[in-house]
LOFILUM-569011 format. One record per residue (C-alpha): residue in one letter; x, y, z. Coordinates in pm, whole numbers, padded with zeros to 5 digits, always signed. Example, Ala and Ser with C-alpha at 12.3 -4.5 7.8 and 13.67 -1.06 7.14 Angstrom:
2
a+01230-00450+00780
s+01367-00106+00714
END
This chain:
467
m-00017-00014+00022
t+00129+00313-00068
e+00185+00607+00141
l+00197+00986+00095
g+00390+01215+00320
i+00518+01593+00270
g+00594+01600-00098
i+00640+01908-00346
g+00560+01981-00742
w+00828+01843-00993
r+00935+02045-01249
p+01199+02085-01506
e+01337+02397-01361
i+01362+02246-01052
a+01406+01866-01118
e+01770+01909-00966
a+01656+02057-00690
v+01415+01864-00584
e+01634+01513-00631
g+01867+01681-00385
l+01610+01765-00118
s+01530+01564+00254
g+01309+01442+00340
v+01120+01418+00059
d+00794+01157+00081
w+00645+01227-00288
v+00639+01426-00548
e+00312+01610-00806
v+00382+01622-01177
v+00162+01836-01421
a+00040+01527-01618
e+00044+01715-01958
n+00385+01797-01974
i+00491+01436-01978
c+00516+01150-02222
a+00314+00792-02015
g+00613+00593-02302
h+00864+00829-02277
l+00946+00978-01831
p+01203+01235-01757
d+01515+01052-01617
s+01468+01258-01280
l+01109+01123-01230
t+01275+00776-01339
r+01547+00794-01030
l+01283+00911-00796
r+01072+00630-00859
e+01348+00404-00821
r+01438+00566-00471
g+01089+00513-00402
v+00953+00812-00427
t+00589+00837-00487
v+00508+01015-00831
v+00123+01144-00854
p+00031+01259-01150
h-00192+01583-01179
g-00433+01673-01450
v-00504+02006-01530
s-00693+01950-01900
l-01005+01724-01865
g-01225+02027-01776
l-01467+01809-01578
g-01660+02118-01430
g-01737+02221-01842
a-02035+02112-01979
d-01952+01841-02221
r-01898+01445-02128
p-01466+01390-02044
d-01325+01319-02361
p-01231+00976-02364
a-00929+01091-02564
r-00748+01298-02270
l-00914+00980-01956
a-00711+00741-02127
a-00410+00985-02177
l-00425+01060-01766
g-00487+00675-01692
e-00181+00583-01938
k+00011+00834-01696
a-00101+00672-01395
v-00006+00317-01438
a+00305+00469-01623
l+00428+00584-01282
g+00270+00348-01090
a+00056+00618-00905
p-00183+00533-00653
l-00450+00811-00733
v-00460+01074-01019
t-00551+01454-00905
e-00777+01694-01129
h-00982+02061-01091
i-01370+02122-01018
a-01328+02340-01335
f-01368+02393-01658
v-01148+02459-01947
r-01322+02505-02279
a-01674+02646-02346
g-01874+02643-02627
g-01930+02392-02875
p-02242+02153-03013
l-02441+02241-02741
t-02458+02582-02784
a-02373+02631-03154
t-02052+02881-03102
p-01710+02811-03200
q-01521+02618-02915
l-01276+02830-02742
e-01059+02717-02432
a-00981+02923-02128
g-00628+02838-02134
h-00633+02856-01743
l-00882+02679-01503
l-01259+02902-01393
p-01481+02805-01163
v-01793+02620-01199
p-02115+02801-01081
r-02191+02627-00739
t-02585+02591-00843
w-02739+02244-00847
d-02708+02199-01226
a-02351+02304-01196
l-02305+02047-00933
d-02532+01762-01164
v-02387+01783-01466
l-01989+01769-01241
c-02133+01472-01064
e-02226+01252-01451
n-01842+01387-01514
v-01718+01220-01215
r-01870+00900-01234
i-01772+00875-01640
a-01429+00975-01499
q-01363+00699-01219
d-01520+00406-01452
a-01265+00511-01694
l-00921+00571-01468
p-00728+00243-01330
v-00655+00403-00967
p-00935+00649-00704
l-00966+01017-00885
a-00908+01340-00689
l-01066+01664-00682
e-00906+01961-00623
n-01107+02279-00546
i-00972+02640-00727
a-00826+02995-00688
a-01095+03223-00863
l-01099+03578-00922
i-01451+03652-00983
s-01803+03492-00804
w-02100+03350-01020
p-02404+03534-00991
g-02710+03342-00833
e-02535+03056-00675
e-02705+02810-00432
m-02477+02747-00204
s-02167+02744-00006
e-01809+02618-00138
g-01807+02345+00137
r-02192+02219+00092
f-02111+02225-00266
l-01821+01977-00230
a-01974+01794+00040
e-02247+01704-00191
l-02014+01580-00443
v-01908+01336-00231
e-02161+01225-00076
r-02289+01181-00480
t-02009+00994-00583
g-01751+00884-00303
v-01430+01131-00489
r-01166+01207-00285
l-01078+01591-00242
l-00747+01781-00286
v-00738+02007-00093
d-00587+02314-00150
v-00529+02564+00134
a-00415+02858-00102
n-00703+02860-00345
l-00878+02884-00026
h-00744+03214+00096
t-00740+03344-00218
n-01119+03301-00229
h-01153+03467+00080
v-00963+03740-00028
n-01128+03799-00387
r-01488+03683-00346
g-01511+03738+00113
e-01521+03335+00181
d-01416+03180+00506
p-01179+02886+00476
a-01287+02837+00813
r-01628+02764+00682
a-01563+02585+00441
l-01369+02334+00593
s-01601+02286+00849
e-01900+02236+00612
l-01618+01999+00381
p-01578+01593+00477
v-01245+01625+00594
e-01260+01252+00593
a-01236+01288+00238
i-00922+01507+00194
a-00669+01236-00023
y-00385+01514+00069
v-00365+01925+00050
h-00158+02139-00157
v+00027+02421-00044
a+00120+02711-00259
g+00267+03126-00266
g+00075+03410-00440
v+00073+03848-00396
e-00183+04100-00341
r-00207+04371-00587
d-00490+04619-00589
g-00665+04440-00355
v-00691+04096-00525
w-00501+03760-00445
h-00375+03651-00714
d-00231+03263-00714
t+00075+03288-00859
h+00220+02925-00726
a+00569+03218-00808
h+00637+03405-00431
p+00700+03238-00152
v+00404+03092+00072
p+00312+03325+00360
r+00157+03285+00668
a-00203+03359+00621
v-00257+02995+00397
l+00023+02863+00693
d-00261+02991+00939
v-00527+02784+00662
l-00351+02487+00694
a-00309+02441+01061
d-00648+02491+01113
l-00711+02211+00889
a-00491+01972+01042
s-00613+02096+01358
r-00905+01886+01220
v-00794+01603+01115
a-00427+01435+01046
p-00405+01525+00643
p-00296+01211+00398
g-00015+01405+00266
v+00085+01777+00233
l+00275+01929-00133
l+00444+02215-00201
e+00318+02413-00537
r+00648+02629-00726
d+00557+02662-01109
d+00764+03055-01183
d+01013+03240-01014
f+01222+02936-00887
p+01409+02950-00600
p+01743+02770-00506
g+01667+02433-00325
e+01786+02566+00018
e+01497+02791+00006
l+01252+02516-00081
g+01396+02324+00189
d+01336+02598+00440
e+00919+02599+00308
l+00880+02260+00336
r+01054+02280+00685
a+00757+02594+00761
i+00485+02294+00654
r+00618+02073+00837
a+00649+02326+01192
t+00282+02391+01100
l+00188+02038+01129
t+00316+02009+01406
g+00200+02284+01570
a-00154+02290+01496
s-00101+01895+01612
r-00005+01991+01982
v-00345+02276+02022
a-00580+02068+01858
r-00854+01954+02130
p-01108+01662+02080
g-01470+01815+01951
g-01524+02135+01955
a-01792+02407+01803
g-01765+02498+01443
h-01472+02273+01430
g-01582+02012+01265
v-01363+01643+01316
r-00984+01656+01548
a-00758+01503+01522
p-00620+01300+01854
r-00300+01454+02029
g+00010+01427+01817
a-00246+01285+01531
v-00067+01527+01247
a+00252+01503+01380
a+00270+01078+01304
a+00110+01183+00989
t+00445+01419+00876
a+00640+01082+01064
q+00491+00790+00886
p+00262+00912+00635
l-00120+00769+00663
l-00294+00528+00355
i-00455+00695+00125
g-00790+00571-00062
a-01013+00441+00143
g-01350+00273-00011
a-01218+00526-00381
r-01316+00402-00652
v-01110+00192-00878
s-01269+00091-01264
g-01581+00109-01034
g-01429-00082-00693
p-01247-00004-00362
m-00895+00023-00407
p-00758-00319-00348
g-00647-00385+00000
v-00838-00101+00162
a-01226-00228+00327
p-01498-00110+00134
a-01636+00251+00265
a-02014+00270+00311
p-02166+00261-00063
v-02231+00570-00200
a-02566+00635-00334
t-02547+00604-00714
a-02549+00982-00888
p-02851+01097-01045
a-02870+01216-01400
p-02819+01552-01474
r-03215+01724-01471
a-03346+01754-01746
g-03136+02060-01988
a-02893+02105-01768
r-02632+02062-01955
q-02739+02304-02201
r-02775+02549-01980
v-02451+02516-01845
a-02294+02526-02129
v-02491+02855-02179
a-02390+03016-01958
q-01969+02918-01941
a-01984+03012-02323
a-02141+03331-02220
l-01827+03384-01936
l-01617+03266-02156
s-01661+03442-02498
a-01655+03787-02246
l-01336+03698-02102
v-01129+03568-02412
a-01277+03730-02756
g-01436+04086-02618
t-01813+04001-02627
p-02000+04179-02361
v-02027+04023-02003
p-02333+03853-01857
e-02542+03991-01664
g-02474+03945-01330
f-02086+03993-01314
d-01895+04209-01219
s-01679+04348-01539
r-01342+04535-01351
r-01348+04186-01207
l-01388+04050-01535
g-01163+04252-01699
v-00931+04171-01446
q-00942+03775-01498
g-00972+03851-01880
r-00565+03986-01840
a-00514+03670-01600
l-00584+03477-01882
a-00388+03636-02141
a-00054+03659-01957
k-00108+03299-01813
r-00164+03255-02162
a+00185+03456-02315
g+00386+03257-02008
v+00292+02913-02168
v+00350+02998-02503
a+00718+03109-02414
k+00767+02789-02261
v+00628+02551-02514
a+00782+02730-02781
p+01095+02888-02619
e+01220+02983-02963
l+01005+03282-03034
p+01128+03500-02740
g+01436+03462-02832
i+01362+03579-03209
l+01132+03829-03085
g+01284+03978-02760
k+01146+04230-02536
g+00886+04269-02855
f+00716+03895-02797
r+00482+03988-02463
p+00318+04284-02600
a+00258+04169-02949
f+00135+03812-02763
l-00135+04007-02568
a-00228+04241-02852
y-00349+04004-03073
a-00501+03752-02783
r-00675+03983-02707
s-00886+03961-03066
r-00705+03550-03130
p-00938+03366-02873
m-00756+03042-02846
t-00941+02755-03027
g-00666+02486-02969
g-00347+02408-02736
y-00050+02589-02669
r+00103+02463-02969
r-00148+02547-03225
d-00147+02924-03052
a+00234+02912-03042
l+00219+02843-03460
d-00093+03042-03459
f+00098+03319-03295
a+00366+03345-03550
e+00128+03296-03897
h-00052+03608-03765
l+00256+03820-03707
l+00369+03679-04112
v+00086+03824-04222
a+00069+04152-04090
g+00500+04178-04214
r+00621+04127-03883
p+00851+04152-03702
e+00978+04490-03945
d+01370+04380-03856
p+01383+04136-04209
v+01685+03907-04003
a+01408+03822-03767
r+01115+03822-03986
r+01373+03536-04178
q+01371+03326-03854
l+01019+03359-03774
t+00962+03210-04098
e+01140+02935-04072
w+01040+02837-03752
w+00683+02890-03857
q+00756+02657-04161
d+00964+02378-03978
r+00665+02370-03724
s+00330+02372-03971
g+00541+02200-04277
n+00359+02525-04512
r+00423+02845-04709
p+00273+03135-04513
p-00106+03161-04615
g-00216+03373-04939
r-00396+03611-04977
a-00733+03339-05006
t-00653+03191-04700
r-00580+03457-04485
l-00946+03640-04587
v-01060+03295-04496
r-00915+03290-04146
a-01050+03661-04096
a-01362+03570-04165
r-01359+03311-03917
h-01196+03518-03636
a-01457+03787-03709
l-01758+03471-03632
v-01543+03349-03328
r-01554+03730-03175
r-01935+03719-03245
END
């Protein structure tokens, strides 16, 4: 039986540092960044040392109106098997919208967006989770996400929404305490209330990460040190239940290994301190761990997965949990209603269409700029030659492009479309850079730069997307 303890998110940029850190029991890897048949050497070495590796997906969009893509589910399952993972994780979010349910072009957000906490959205999410659970070879856990925006007309709190999800599907939870803090700053939601309402016994593990506040908005950057406020939420959670695992996330502006080690030690100290003050019972404090339980969980990690579904059954070697009630099918029209609402929101964020009624237009502007910045950053990573060719002009040129060109495919397709957009416009002006960009585009697209007729057709297509 696989155990979890204190872990860190594995990223290529800090692979060597992660291998050199002491006291790392497990790591988490972004599933979309690896291939099942060709794992990074660093992950292979960690596995050989007995370090557990958990794939963490970001593209399923289980909170979206469409049913999960079988190909994406199969790919996630293959990576779990290749890594020998005890479980896989994803997000309670939508990442694309539009398509046949709305008779509009499908748009990609390029990032995680919150689902409305309504009964319609819950019905759709639960059916999607059931489909994913039946397709995956290992148990699934889902993460609460950070949000800059709130949906109008929500019908339940975050804690109740998560509790209903667990009750209907038996899915595990990946509780991100940094996201609870983010939603406290951005949406006025009390982390303590969320923790008191959610079923803490369903927690598979916990995420901890840093961010930064700008103009009253908390940005969950994963590029800053973990602040005291996030550690305080972790302490609150650990006073209620011994978390089976806790993981530090860092995705950018990577510090030296010594600083990562310091953050891991701060997490351990927070868990130990919470165990010393935890008391059984207590009004409004949910289920508390017995004295010393959290410290024991840190020293000898708890087992995970009791009663979790493995292709429709419990995890091998673990006593089954109480039966989970069968999730009802979404009520009539729920998928289409969710689809229309999500498409309208995403179109406003990435295509400049009017702000849907009830949303804060200023906050949607912040979210839209954050999505564009995220998109630029990822394109720079998947196609590092572009910033090399364009220099300081890359980011402003890409942001200008993104304002009128929503992403309709993956990031690599986006990089090609951006390069084509520049070449059609006769840019960059420097002939050497333009020749380099042309060669880069031709090498990857296998085509010549588009002619006038093709440009007119594509311009018309983009005009339709923006409507």
